[in-house]
N, C-alpha and C positions, 0 to 999 in steps of 0.2 A: 505494500496500499504504499503510496510517495503522498505527500501531503505539500500544495504549491508556499506560497511564501505569505509572509499573515497579510500584505496587504498588493492583491496582482491591481499592477498601474497598468491599463488599458484601455484605446477609447471606446473599448466594452464597459467596458464599470461605471459606468454615466445608471444616474438618480435623472426623477424629472427636470431637478429646474436644468441642470446642463443641456440639454434640450433644445431651450429655447430660443436661443438665438441661432438655432446649424437648423437650419431648411432638410426636410424628409423627403420633402416631395420632387421628382423630379418629370417636368411639364415636356413630352413629346412637341414634337414642330406639327405644325397640317400637312407637313411633304413627308414627316415619320412615319405620320400615322398613312398617307399613303400607299408610302411604300411597303407597309405590314400587310395594309389592307390587300395589294396586289398581290405578295408573293402568298399570301394566304389563300384568294382566289383561284391560282396556277395550279396548288396542291390539288384542294379539289376539283379543280377540272377536270387534270392528269388520271384523278384517282390514284393520290400517290398516299400508300400505308402511315397511316399519321405514326403507327408506334415503331419506323421501322426508320423516320427522317435523321438525314445527320444535319449540320451546320452547310453543310454543300446544296439541303435544301429546300435554304432560305435565306437567298440572297437578299441582305438589307446590307449596299455597304457604309453606307454612310452613318448610319443605328448600331450597327454591330460592334463596334471596337467602343462606342458609349456605353451601350450595355454592358461590354464586357469590363468599362472603368469604374463603375457605378458596381457591377457586383466585388469587385475587388477593394475598392474604399470603401466603399459603406457595410458590405455584409462581409465581406469574411476578414478586412482588412480593421474595418471602425466602427460603428454603434452597436451593428449585427442584422443592418434590414433600411428600409430605403423604398418608395412608390414611387411606381410609375404611372403617368398622368396622362391623357389622351385619348385614348382610343377610345370606338365609337360604337360599342357591340353593337344595336339596335341597327348599324348599318351592314352589318354579316348575315348570313345564315345561322345555326349551330353551329355546322360544320364548317364553318369558314373562323368564325370566334375560335376553333378546336385545335383546329388546322395552326391562326397567329397564335397563340399562350405556345400546343406542343414548338409551334419554329421557335420562338422566345427563347423557349425552353432549350432547346436542343442547341442553341448558342454558346449557352451556360454551361451547360453538364450534360448529362448522362441520366434520363427520369427512369427512376425505381419503381417498382408495383407500391400498387397501396394497400394492395389484397390481395390471398390466397384466386383469387379467381385473375392474376393479374393483371388488374386495371394501371395504368402508364397514367389516364385523366381520372382523378377521381371528382364526385361531386356533393358539395358543400351543400345540401338542402333538406329539409325538415320532411323525410318520408314516412310518419308519422309514428316512430320506436321511443320506446325511453332508455333513458340512460338507467336507471335500474336492472333491466334485462341485463345478465353479465357476456352477453356472446352482441349488445347493440355497439355500437359504436357513436361515439355520439356527439360527431357532425352529422348523423342523421334525425337529429330531433332539434326541436327547438328553444332547446335547456341552455342555460350557464355553462360553457365547458370546462369552468377556473383552468388555472395556469397551469402547461406541459409545455413539453416537445412534442416532434414529429419525430418519428424513425429514416429521419432522412439526414442530411450533413444543413440542406435547406428545402425550407417549404416556401411557394411559391404562389400564389392567391389568387385569383382576377376575378374580381366583381363580373358577373350579366346580368344581374339585380339586388337592388338592395331588399331591406326589409321595409317594410312599413312604420317601422318602429323596432326598436333596437339594434340588437345584432351588428354592435359596436366592436373593432379588433383591440386588443388588448395590449403591449408587450414590455418586458420588464426583463432588466438585466439580471440575471444569473452571478455574472459575478460580483454583482454588484453585491449583492445578498447576501453571497458568502463573505465579498468581504466586512461586511456589517456584520452576519452572525459569530464573525473569527474575533473582534474588537467586542460584542459584546457577551458573548456563551461559547468563548473558543470548545469546551468541549462538544456540545449539542451539534455545530461548526460540524464538528472533523466525526461525527456519526453519519454526517450524511456523506463518507466518504468508504464508507463500509456496501458491503455486500447486501443487496436488498431484494424480492420478488417483486416482479410487476406479472400480472395477467398481459398475457397477449388476445384475449378475448376473442376465443375460438379461434384467430386465423396461426394456426398450427401447424406446420410442415412438418413431412413422415420424420418419425426421428430425434422430432424436438421438444422440448417438455412442453407441455399446455402459461409457460413462465418461463421471464429469464430473470438473470440474476444478477444485475452487473449496480454498483455506486450512485447513488443520485448525483455525486459532484463525483467531476474524477480530474488526473493532472498527469500530464504524459506529455517528456521534453517540451515543458517548456509553459504547454497552453491547457487550457481550462476545459473543460465537456462534460456538462449537465445531460441529463437523459431523466424527465420525468414525468407522473399523470398519478395526481394523488392518489383520484377515485380505481387508477388498477393498480397500487398496489396494496390498498383495503382489499379488491376482491381480490385478489392473489392470494388469500387466507382461505378462500373456501377450498381449497385445494391442501387436501389429511397431511399429506406432508411439509407442507409451508407452515413453518412458527405465527403463534400469533405476533403481533406488533411488539416489541417493548416499551415500558414506561419513559425511556432514553430516546426510542426510533422514531413515537409519536410528539413528543416534546418535541426535535428535534423539527419536526415535516411539519409541524405548527406553526415553529418560528419562522420557518421558511415561506409558509402560508400568509403569516402574517404579514412580513415584509413585502410577499408580491402584492398583497389588495391592499398595502400603503398609498396612498395618491402621491406619497414623497416618491416612490418608484417607481409608477408606469406611467406609463402615458399610451392615450386611450386616441384612436385612429378611427375616422369614418368613411366609410368605403363609398365612393364614385361609380356611377356605370362604366367601366372600359379600366377600374384600377388594376394595379398587377404592384401586391405587396409581394417584399421577398424576406423571408426573415431565417438567423444564421439559428440553426439547432442549440447549438453547441453550447452560446455563451447570451439565447434570451430564451425567456417563458413567453407564451403566448396564448390568452382567453378567446373569449367570445363571448357578451354579455346576451342574455336571453331576446329572444327577438315574438317580435309580433308580426303574422304577416299577414300580406292583402288578401282578401277575400278569393281575387280572379289567380286562376293557377297560373298564368302566365306572366305574375305578378310580380309571383313566389319569392320572395330570398332565393338564390343562386348564385353560390364562389363555384370557379373551375379550380381543379388543383394540383399540385404538381410537385412532387416531390424528386429534388436535384442533388446529382452526386459531381460536382464542379471539380476539374483535374487538378488548380488548386486551393482544398481545401486543408485543413489544418492536419498531422497525423492523432491518430487513438489513439487509445491503451486495446493491446491484443483481445481485452476481455468482453469490449465491443464488438465481436465478431458475434458472437453468441446473437446480436439481434439485426448488427447490420449487415452478417452473410463474411462479410468481409470489413477488411481495416486498410483498403486499399483505396487510394485515393482515385474519386472517376468511378470506381465500379465497387460502389457499394449502397449498403441500406438500402431500404422497402421493407416487404415481408417475403418471404419465401416465395416464391412459384416459379416451375419451367421460365424459359423464355420462348418455347415454341406459343406458351399462352397469354403472350403480353400482350394486350390489348388495348383498341384507348375509343370507349364507351363515349357515347354523344347524349347519353342523359343518365340520372340518378336511377342506380342497383336498388 
């Protein structure tokens, strides 16, 4: 077990006041938007397989270098998140929006499967499930998700339709939380660097246990890496061989949650149609507030999601292979699914 210094000073170790003077939104020009739309329409017109796209399939030569610089500067090497604004989903078909998002993703990294069905494109949409169901994923509900990470280096979310009310995206620095806990309660902070079980919630490949065992906080080769979903840690206790949480573990998780929910730590982001949000899962936790949908099906909240493995992502400790399948940058993350099964659904499952 390796511990970080008592304080980690990186751009990702921010609190909400630190971001007031720093823009987190990059707005595309009309010509950039036209280039993205044109490239997406070409892909759909020629019947390209969106699950097999590469950067060469999405030629937007003026915008691509800027997107890569934003990913490196803001998401991988900076505060850990950013928003790209300016796309207009209403001008494209569902297939064209999917192609645009998949194409942008292909420029930045390798998309990874988000479930056992091999879906490379996820749909964050209320399909009537409940978070009380141990096999349900919270993105399939309209409930608050609470602060968590996804099982990939970077999660990208594209807004097709915002909610009638609520559904805000919140992000918080797990590095800042660690710094605070190390200062206020070092014994509890170090507890988060110990092994703990997290429920796979039914996404179990052959030979895998129904849960993985990775510390919430990790330190490896000078890099911090968090992996967290409190509800799934709790629901892992349903397995007979998994011990109940100790009082110390609960206290540590409670303190983590308390920091994350404190407005002094997190920032709230509204989704506008066409927004693409990128979040670095290793240094940030993200959350979604509960929401109320529009009654019309076509207007209901709907986000597209990608899990990306950028080739320039940070090194990860070997234990992450239990969840990420590999620790090789550019070829890690996601849910175990045979490559032959990888696909891009155009609507929620």
